[in-house]
LUMVOPA-630547 format. One record per atom (N, C-alpha, C): residue number from 1; x, y, z; chain; residue in one letter. Coordinates in steps of 0.1 Angstrom, whole numbers, plus 5000, padded with zeros to 4 digits. Layout:
# residues N
+-----+------+------+------+--------+--------+
! num !    X !    Y !    Z ! chaine ! residu !
+-----+------+------+------+--------+--------+
! NUM !    X !    Y !    Z !      A !      a !
...
+-----+------+------+------+--------+--------+
***
This chain:
# residues 108
+-----+------+------+------+--------+--------+
! num !    X !    Y !    Z ! chaine ! residu !
+-----+------+------+------+--------+--------+
!   1 ! 4953 ! 5040 ! 5273 !      A !      m !
!   1 ! 4960 ! 5045 ! 5264 !      A !      m !
!   1 ! 4966 ! 5030 ! 5255 !      A !      m !
!   2 ! 4969 ! 5022 ! 5263 !      A !      s !
!   2 ! 4975 ! 5011 ! 5262 !      A !      s !
!   2 ! 4966 ! 5001 ! 5259 !      A !      s !
!   3 ! 4953 ! 5002 ! 5264 !      A !      q !
!   3 ! 4944 ! 4996 ! 5264 !      A !      q !
!   3 ! 4938 ! 4998 ! 5251 !      A !      q !
!   4 ! 4936 ! 5006 ! 5242 !      A !      v !
!   4 ! 4934 ! 5010 ! 5231 !      A !      v !
!   4 ! 4941 ! 5008 ! 5220 !      A !      v !
!   5 ! 4958 ! 5005 ! 5224 !      A !      f !
!   5 ! 4965 ! 5000 ! 5211 !      A !      f !
!   5 ! 4962 ! 4985 ! 5213 !      A !      f !
!   6 ! 4962 ! 4978 ! 5222 !      A !      a !
!   6 ! 4962 ! 4966 ! 5227 !      A !      a !
!   6 ! 4945 ! 4964 ! 5217 !      A !      a !
!   7 ! 4936 ! 4970 ! 5220 !      A !      y !
!   7 ! 4925 ! 4967 ! 5218 !      A !      y !
!   7 ! 4928 ! 4970 ! 5197 !      A !      y !
!   8 ! 4932 ! 4978 ! 5192 !      A !      t !
!   8 ! 4932 ! 4984 ! 5175 !      A !      t !
!   8 ! 4936 ! 4974 ! 5171 !      A !      t !
!   9 ! 4952 ! 4967 ! 5180 !      A !      e !
!   9 ! 4962 ! 4953 ! 5175 !      A !      e !
!   9 ! 4956 ! 4942 ! 5173 !      A !      e !
!  10 ! 4948 ! 4939 ! 5181 !      A !      s !
!  10 ! 4934 ! 4925 ! 5180 !      A !      s !
!  10 ! 4927 ! 4924 ! 5174 !      A !      s !
!  11 ! 4924 ! 4942 ! 5170 !      A !      t !
!  11 ! 4909 ! 4939 ! 5158 !      A !      t !
!  11 ! 4916 ! 4939 ! 5144 !      A !      t !
!  12 ! 4922 ! 4949 ! 5142 !      A !      h !
!  12 ! 4926 ! 4956 ! 5130 !      A !      h !
!  12 ! 4941 ! 4957 ! 5127 !      A !      h !
!  13 ! 4949 ! 4943 ! 5128 !      A !      p !
!  13 ! 4962 ! 4946 ! 5126 !      A !      p !
!  13 ! 4968 ! 4948 ! 5115 !      A !      p !
!  14 ! 4957 ! 4943 ! 5102 !      A !      w !
!  14 ! 4961 ! 4949 ! 5088 !      A !      w !
!  14 ! 4949 ! 4957 ! 5084 !      A !      w !
!  15 ! 4960 ! 4968 ! 5074 !      A !      s !
!  15 ! 4951 ! 4978 ! 5064 !      A !      s !
!  15 ! 4954 ! 4974 ! 5047 !      A !      s !
!  16 ! 4941 ! 4977 ! 5042 !      A !      y !
!  16 ! 4948 ! 4971 ! 5026 !      A !      y !
!  16 ! 4947 ! 4984 ! 5020 !      A !      y !
!  17 ! 4950 ! 4987 ! 5010 !      A !      l !
!  17 ! 4949 ! 4996 ! 5001 !      A !      l !
!  17 ! 4946 ! 4993 ! 4986 !      A !      l !
!  18 ! 4934 ! 4997 ! 4980 !      A !      n !
!  18 ! 4937 ! 4992 ! 4967 !      A !      n !
!  18 ! 4940 ! 5006 ! 4956 !      A !      n !
!  19 ! 4949 ! 5002 ! 4950 !      A !      l !
!  19 ! 4957 ! 5017 ! 4942 !      A !      l !
!  19 ! 4954 ! 5009 ! 4931 !      A !      l !
!  20 ! 4956 ! 5020 ! 4918 !      A !      k !
!  20 ! 4958 ! 5027 ! 4903 !      A !      k !
!  20 ! 4970 ! 5028 ! 4896 !      A !      k !
!  21 ! 4972 ! 5019 ! 4888 !      A !      l !
!  21 ! 4988 ! 5022 ! 4886 !      A !      l !
!  21 ! 4987 ! 5011 ! 4874 !      A !      l !
!  22 ! 5000 ! 5015 ! 4867 !      A !      s !
!  22 ! 5003 ! 5005 ! 4853 !      A !      s !
!  22 ! 5018 ! 5000 ! 4857 !      A !      s !
!  23 ! 5021 ! 4990 ! 4862 !      A !      l !
!  23 ! 5034 ! 4981 ! 4868 !      A !      l !
!  23 ! 5032 ! 4968 ! 4868 !      A !      l !
!  24 ! 5044 ! 4964 ! 4865 !      A !      e !
!  24 ! 5043 ! 4948 ! 4868 !      A !      e !
!  24 ! 5047 ! 4946 ! 4881 !      A !      e !
!  25 ! 5047 ! 4932 ! 4888 !      A !      l !
!  25 ! 5049 ! 4931 ! 4900 !      A !      l !
!  25 ! 5061 ! 4932 ! 4909 !      A !      l !
!  26 ! 5073 ! 4935 ! 4904 !      A !      l !
!  26 ! 5087 ! 4934 ! 4909 !      A !      l !
!  26 ! 5084 ! 4946 ! 4904 !      A !      l !
!  27 ! 5078 ! 4954 ! 4895 !      A !      e !
!  27 ! 5084 ! 4969 ! 4896 !      A !      e !
!  27 ! 5075 ! 4976 ! 4908 !      A !      e !
!  28 ! 5062 ! 4973 ! 4910 !      A !      l !
!  28 ! 5055 ! 4972 ! 4920 !      A !      l !
!  28 ! 5058 ! 4975 ! 4932 !      A !      l !
!  29 ! 5068 ! 4956 ! 4938 !      A !      r !
!  29 ! 5069 ! 4957 ! 4949 !      A !      r !
!  29 ! 5087 ! 4972 ! 4953 !      A !      r !
!  30 ! 5092 ! 4971 ! 4938 !      A !      q !
!  30 ! 5103 ! 4981 ! 4938 !      A !      q !
!  30 ! 5098 ! 4992 ! 4942 !      A !      q !
!  31 ! 5088 ! 4999 ! 4935 !      A !      l !
!  31 ! 5080 ! 5016 ! 4942 !      A !      l !
!  31 ! 5077 ! 5016 ! 4952 !      A !      l !
!  32 ! 5068 ! 5002 ! 4957 !      A !      l !
!  32 ! 5062 ! 5003 ! 4974 !      A !      l !
!  32 ! 5074 ! 5007 ! 4982 !      A !      l !
!  33 ! 5088 ! 5000 ! 4979 !      A !      q !
!  33 ! 5099 ! 5000 ! 4988 !      A !      q !
!  33 ! 5110 ! 5016 ! 4989 !      A !      q !
!  34 ! 5108 ! 5019 ! 4976 !      A !      s !
!  34 ! 5114 ! 5029 ! 4972 !      A !      s !
!  34 ! 5108 ! 5043 ! 4980 !      A !      s !
!  35 ! 5095 ! 5042 ! 4975 !      A !      a !
!  35 ! 5086 ! 5055 ! 4982 !      A !      a !
!  35 ! 5084 ! 5051 ! 4995 !      A !      a !
!  36 ! 5084 ! 5043 ! 5003 !      A !      a !
!  36 ! 5084 ! 5043 ! 5017 !      A !      a !
!  36 ! 5097 ! 5047 ! 5026 !      A !      a !
!  37 ! 5108 ! 5041 ! 5016 !      A !      t !
!  37 ! 5123 ! 5044 ! 5023 !      A !      t !
!  37 ! 5124 ! 5060 ! 5020 !      A !      t !
!  38 ! 5117 ! 5065 ! 5007 !      A !      d !
!  38 ! 5120 ! 5083 ! 5002 !      A !      d !
!  38 ! 5110 ! 5088 ! 5009 !      A !      d !
!  39 ! 5107 ! 5087 ! 5019 !      A !      t !
!  39 ! 5096 ! 5096 ! 5024 !      A !      t !
!  39 ! 5097 ! 5091 ! 5038 !      A !      t !
!  40 ! 5099 ! 5080 ! 5044 !      A !      l !
!  40 ! 5103 ! 5074 ! 5060 !      A !      l !
!  40 ! 5112 ! 5072 ! 5062 !      A !      l !
!  41 ! 5127 ! 5074 ! 5053 !      A !      g !
!  41 ! 5138 ! 5069 ! 5057 !      A !      g !
!  41 ! 5141 ! 5052 ! 5060 !      A !      g !
!  42 ! 5149 ! 5050 ! 5069 !      A !      l !
!  42 ! 5153 ! 5030 ! 5069 !      A !      l !
!  42 ! 5139 ! 5026 ! 5074 !      A !      l !
!  43 ! 5131 ! 5037 ! 5084 !      A !      f !
!  43 ! 5123 ! 5028 ! 5092 !      A !      f !
!  43 ! 5110 ! 5025 ! 5081 !      A !      f !
!  44 ! 5109 ! 5035 ! 5073 !      A !      g !
!  44 ! 5097 ! 5033 ! 5061 !      A !      g !
!  44 ! 5108 ! 5020 ! 5054 !      A !      g !
!  45 ! 5114 ! 5017 ! 5046 !      A !      g !
!  45 ! 5120 ! 5006 ! 5038 !      A !      g !
!  45 ! 5118 ! 4996 ! 5044 !      A !      g !
!  46 ! 5115 ! 4997 ! 5064 !      A !      a !
!  46 ! 5116 ! 4979 ! 5066 !      A !      a !
!  46 ! 5106 ! 4977 ! 5070 !      A !      a !
!  47 ! 5092 ! 4986 ! 5067 !      A !      l !
!  47 ! 5075 ! 4978 ! 5065 !      A !      l !
!  47 ! 5074 ! 4970 ! 5060 !      A !      l !
!  48 ! 5064 ! 4961 ! 5063 !      A !      q !
!  48 ! 5058 ! 4950 ! 5058 !      A !      q !
!  48 ! 5049 ! 4950 ! 5050 !      A !      q !
!  49 ! 5055 ! 4950 ! 5036 !      A !      m !
!  49 ! 5042 ! 4950 ! 5028 !      A !      m !
!  49 ! 5040 ! 4943 ! 5017 !      A !      m !
!  50 ! 5024 ! 4935 ! 5016 !      A !      d !
!  50 ! 5022 ! 4925 ! 5009 !      A !      d !
!  50 ! 5015 ! 4929 ! 4992 !      A !      d !
!  51 ! 5019 ! 4928 ! 4981 !      A !      v !
!  51 ! 5009 ! 4930 ! 4968 !      A !      v !
!  51 ! 5004 ! 4916 ! 4970 !      A !      v !
!  52 ! 4989 ! 4916 ! 4977 !      A !      l !
!  52 ! 4976 ! 4909 ! 4974 !      A !      l !
!  52 ! 4974 ! 4899 ! 4959 !      A !      l !
!  53 ! 4972 ! 4912 ! 4954 !      A !      a !
!  53 ! 4969 ! 4913 ! 4940 !      A !      a !
!  53 ! 4970 ! 4919 ! 4928 !      A !      a !
!  54 ! 4975 ! 4917 ! 4917 !      A !      l !
!  54 ! 4977 ! 4927 ! 4909 !      A !      l !
!  54 ! 4969 ! 4922 ! 4898 !      A !      l !
!  55 ! 4964 ! 4930 ! 4889 !      A !      r !
!  55 ! 4951 ! 4932 ! 4878 !      A !      r !
!  55 ! 4964 ! 4927 ! 4868 !      A !      r !
!  56 ! 4959 ! 4918 ! 4856 !      A !      a !
!  56 ! 4965 ! 4916 ! 4844 !      A !      a !
!  56 ! 4969 ! 4930 ! 4837 !      A !      a !
!  57 ! 4981 ! 4934 ! 4835 !      A !      g !
!  57 ! 4985 ! 4944 ! 4829 !      A !      g !
!  57 ! 4987 ! 4954 ! 4842 !      A !      g !
!  58 ! 4989 ! 4951 ! 4857 !      A !      g !
!  58 ! 4991 ! 4959 ! 4861 !      A !      g !
!  58 ! 4982 ! 4975 ! 4867 !      A !      g !
!  59 ! 4976 ! 4973 ! 4865 !      A !      t !
!  59 ! 4965 ! 4984 ! 4863 !      A !      t !
!  59 ! 4958 ! 4987 ! 4878 !      A !      t !
!  60 ! 4956 ! 4974 ! 4886 !      A !      e !
!  60 ! 4950 ! 4979 ! 4897 !      A !      e !
!  60 ! 4955 ! 4968 ! 4906 !      A !      e !
!  61 ! 4963 ! 4972 ! 4918 !      A !      a !
!  61 ! 4963 ! 4965 ! 4926 !      A !      a !
!  61 ! 4961 ! 4961 ! 4945 !      A !      a !
!  62 ! 4960 ! 4953 ! 4949 !      A !      i !
!  62 ! 4957 ! 4952 ! 4969 !      A !      i !
!  62 ! 4973 ! 4949 ! 4971 !      A !      i !
!  63 ! 4975 ! 4959 ! 4985 !      A !      v !
!  63 ! 4981 ! 4958 ! 4990 !      A !      v !
!  63 ! 4982 ! 4956 ! 5004 !      A !      v !
!  64 ! 4987 ! 4948 ! 5011 !      A !      r !
!  64 ! 4979 ! 4948 ! 5027 !      A !      r !
!  64 ! 4997 ! 4953 ! 5033 !      A !      r !
!  65 ! 4993 ! 4963 ! 5046 !      A !      l !
!  65 ! 5004 ! 4969 ! 5057 !      A !      l !
!  65 ! 4995 ! 4971 ! 5069 !      A !      l !
!  66 ! 5011 ! 4966 ! 5075 !      A !      p !
!  66 ! 5006 ! 4969 ! 5091 !      A !      p !
!  66 ! 4999 ! 4981 ! 5094 !      A !      p !
!  67 ! 4981 ! 4984 ! 5100 !      A !      s !
!  67 ! 4973 ! 5002 ! 5099 !      A !      s !
!  67 ! 4979 ! 5007 ! 5103 !      A !      s !
!  68 ! 4988 ! 5006 ! 5111 !      A !      e !
!  68 ! 4994 ! 5019 ! 5120 !      A !      e !
!  68 ! 5001 ! 5026 ! 5112 !      A !      e !
!  69 ! 5007 ! 5017 ! 5102 !      A !      h !
!  69 ! 5016 ! 5024 ! 5086 !      A !      h !
!  69 ! 5009 ! 5029 ! 5076 !      A !      h !
!  70 ! 4994 ! 5029 ! 5075 !      A !      a !
!  70 ! 4989 ! 5028 ! 5062 !      A !      a !
!  70 ! 4987 ! 5045 ! 5062 !      A !      a !
!  71 ! 4983 ! 5051 ! 5068 !      A !      t !
!  71 ! 4988 ! 5068 ! 5063 !      A !      t !
!  71 ! 5001 ! 5069 ! 5057 !      A !      t !
!  72 ! 5009 ! 5069 ! 5064 !      A !      e !
!  72 ! 5022 ! 5073 ! 5060 !      A !      e !
!  72 ! 5027 ! 5065 ! 5047 !      A !      e !
!  73 ! 5023 ! 5050 ! 5045 !      A !      l !
!  73 ! 5023 ! 5050 ! 5034 !      A !      l !
!  73 ! 5017 ! 5055 ! 5022 !      A !      l !
!  74 ! 5003 ! 5060 ! 5023 !      A !      w !
!  74 ! 4995 ! 5062 ! 5012 !      A !      w !
!  74 ! 5003 ! 5076 ! 5010 !      A !      w !
!  75 ! 5005 ! 5083 ! 5018 !      A !      g !
!  75 ! 5014 ! 5095 ! 5019 !      A !      g !
!  75 ! 5025 ! 5093 ! 5008 !      A !      g !
!  76 ! 5030 ! 5085 ! 5016 !      A !      a !
!  76 ! 5045 ! 5084 ! 5004 !      A !      a !
!  76 ! 5038 ! 5085 ! 4989 !      A !      a !
!  77 ! 5026 ! 5072 ! 4989 !      A !      l !
!  77 ! 5026 ! 5069 ! 4969 !      A !      l !
!  77 ! 5020 ! 5082 ! 4968 !      A !      l !
!  78 ! 5016 ! 5090 ! 4972 !      A !      a !
!  78 ! 5010 ! 5104 ! 4968 !      A !      a !
!  78 ! 5022 ! 5109 ! 4962 !      A !      a !
!  79 ! 5029 ! 5108 ! 4967 !      A !      l !
!  79 ! 5045 ! 5121 ! 4963 !      A !      l !
!  79 ! 5049 ! 5110 ! 4951 !      A !      l !
!  80 ! 5047 ! 5100 ! 4950 !      A !      v !
!  80 ! 5053 ! 5099 ! 4937 !      A !      v !
!  80 ! 5048 ! 5105 ! 4923 !      A !      v !
!  81 ! 5060 ! 5107 ! 4914 !      A !      s !
!  81 ! 5057 ! 5113 ! 4904 !      A !      s !
!  81 ! 5065 ! 5106 ! 4890 !      A !      s !
!  82 ! 5071 ! 5095 ! 4893 !      A !      g !
!  82 ! 5080 ! 5086 ! 4886 !      A !      g !
!  82 ! 5083 ! 5074 ! 4885 !      A !      g !
!  83 ! 5088 ! 5067 ! 4876 !      A !      f !
!  83 ! 5094 ! 5050 ! 4885 !      A !      f !
!  83 ! 5099 ! 5043 ! 4871 !      A !      f !
!  84 ! 5116 ! 5044 ! 4877 !      A !      d !
!  84 ! 5125 ! 5041 ! 4864 !      A !      d !
!  84 ! 5123 ! 5055 ! 4853 !      A !      d !
!  85 ! 5123 ! 5064 ! 4855 !      A !      k !
!  85 ! 5129 ! 5076 ! 4847 !      A !      k !
!  85 ! 5120 ! 5076 ! 4831 !      A !      k !
!  86 ! 5104 ! 5073 ! 4842 !      A !      k !
!  86 ! 5092 ! 5073 ! 4831 !      A !      k !
!  86 ! 5081 ! 5079 ! 4841 !      A !      k !
!  87 ! 5071 ! 5091 ! 4841 !      A !      p !
!  87 ! 5064 ! 5097 ! 4846 !      A !      p !
!  87 ! 5053 ! 5081 ! 4849 !      A !      p !
!  88 ! 5046 ! 5083 ! 4861 !      A !      l !
!  88 ! 5039 ! 5077 ! 4868 !      A !      l !
!  88 ! 5029 ! 5080 ! 4883 !      A !      l !
!  89 ! 5011 ! 5079 ! 4877 !      A !      r !
!  89 ! 5007 ! 5088 ! 4886 !      A !      r !
!  89 ! 5004 ! 5073 ! 4895 !      A !      r !
!  90 ! 5005 ! 5072 ! 4913 !      A !      v !
!  90 ! 5001 ! 5061 ! 4918 !      A !      v !
!  90 ! 4989 ! 5071 ! 4922 !      A !      v !
!  91 ! 4978 ! 5062 ! 4922 !      A !      t !
!  91 ! 4961 ! 5066 ! 4932 !      A !      t !
!  91 ! 4961 ! 5050 ! 4942 !      A !      t !
!  92 ! 4954 ! 5063 ! 4950 !      A !      a !
!  92 ! 4948 ! 5049 ! 4959 !      A !      a !
!  92 ! 4936 ! 5055 ! 4959 !      A !      a !
!  93 ! 4927 ! 5044 ! 4953 !      A !      t !
!  93 ! 4914 ! 5044 ! 4955 !      A !      t !
!  93 ! 4905 ! 5043 ! 4967 !      A !      t !
!  94 ! 4912 ! 5033 ! 4975 !      A !      d !
!  94 ! 4901 ! 5032 ! 4988 !      A !      d !
!  94 ! 4909 ! 5027 ! 4998 !      A !      d !
!  95 ! 4909 ! 5026 ! 5010 !      A !      a !
!  95 ! 4914 ! 5019 ! 5018 !      A !      a !
!  95 ! 4905 ! 5010 ! 5031 !      A !      a !
!  96 ! 4910 ! 5002 ! 5035 !      A !      g !
!  96 ! 4901 ! 4995 ! 5046 !      A !      g !
!  96 ! 4910 ! 4984 ! 5056 !      A !      g !
!  97 ! 4899 ! 4987 ! 5068 !      A !      a !
!  97 ! 4902 ! 4975 ! 5075 !      A !      a !
!  97 ! 4903 ! 4958 ! 5070 !      A !      a !
!  98 ! 4895 ! 4953 ! 5061 !      A !      s !
!  98 ! 4895 ! 4943 ! 5054 !      A !      s !
!  98 ! 4894 ! 4941 ! 5040 !      A !      s !
!  99 ! 4897 ! 4934 ! 5037 !      A !      l !
!  99 ! 4890 ! 4930 ! 5020 !      A !      l !
!  99 ! 4881 ! 4936 ! 5017 !      A !      l !
! 100 ! 4867 ! 4931 ! 5021 !      A !      v !
! 100 ! 4856 ! 4932 ! 5022 !      A !      v !
! 100 ! 4852 ! 4947 ! 5022 !      A !      v !
! 101 ! 4856 ! 4956 ! 5028 !      A !      g !
! 101 ! 4854 ! 4968 ! 5031 !      A !      g !
! 101 ! 4858 ! 4973 ! 5015 !      A !      g !
! 102 ! 4868 ! 4971 ! 5010 !      A !      l !
! 102 ! 4873 ! 4974 ! 4996 !      A !      l !
! 102 ! 4861 ! 4977 ! 4987 !      A !      l !
! 103 ! 4856 ! 4966 ! 4983 !      A !      g !
! 103 ! 4843 ! 4968 ! 4972 !      A !      g !
! 103 ! 4857 ! 4966 ! 4958 !      A !      g !
! 104 ! 4863 ! 4959 ! 4959 !      A !      v !
! 104 ! 4866 ! 4961 ! 4943 !      A !      v !
! 104 ! 4863 ! 4941 ! 4941 !      A !      v !
! 105 ! 4871 ! 4945 ! 4927 !      A !      s !
! 105 ! 4864 ! 4933 ! 4920 !      A !      s !
! 105 ! 4877 ! 4921 ! 4914 !      A !      s !
! 106 ! 4885 ! 4928 ! 4923 !      A !      v !
! 106 ! 4905 ! 4921 ! 4917 !      A !      v !
! 106 ! 4897 ! 4905 ! 4923 !      A !      v !
! 107 ! 4904 ! 4896 ! 4918 !      A !      d !
! 107 ! 4904 ! 4882 ! 4923 !      A !      d !
! 107 ! 4921 ! 4876 ! 4931 !      A !      d !
! 108 ! 4914 ! 4874 ! 4946 !      A !      i !
! 108 ! 4926 ! 4874 ! 4952 !      A !      i !
! 108 ! 4926 ! 4859 ! 4952 !      A !      i !
+-----+------+------+------+--------+--------+
***
């Protein structure tokens, strides 16, 4: 089992999510932190997440996070129904172990 874990760690340490939403960069970072904390507790709030790209107008974003927590964050974002007292829908349109695999047209 430790061999599989080591293989996974060395091969694909990061996962990438392509998200559709309507937020500014600071709001997106707050949303990611809040969703992870609300769903996963303090452990979720401590996850390292990086916003690599945010399309103008905040309609699409690419987020990088550790592979072993990608499923948890995707689930946490699916439960989001609002942000800053406004309705909001966050849709993860794609996920992958590399940016090339996402097939998005966001300049990074």
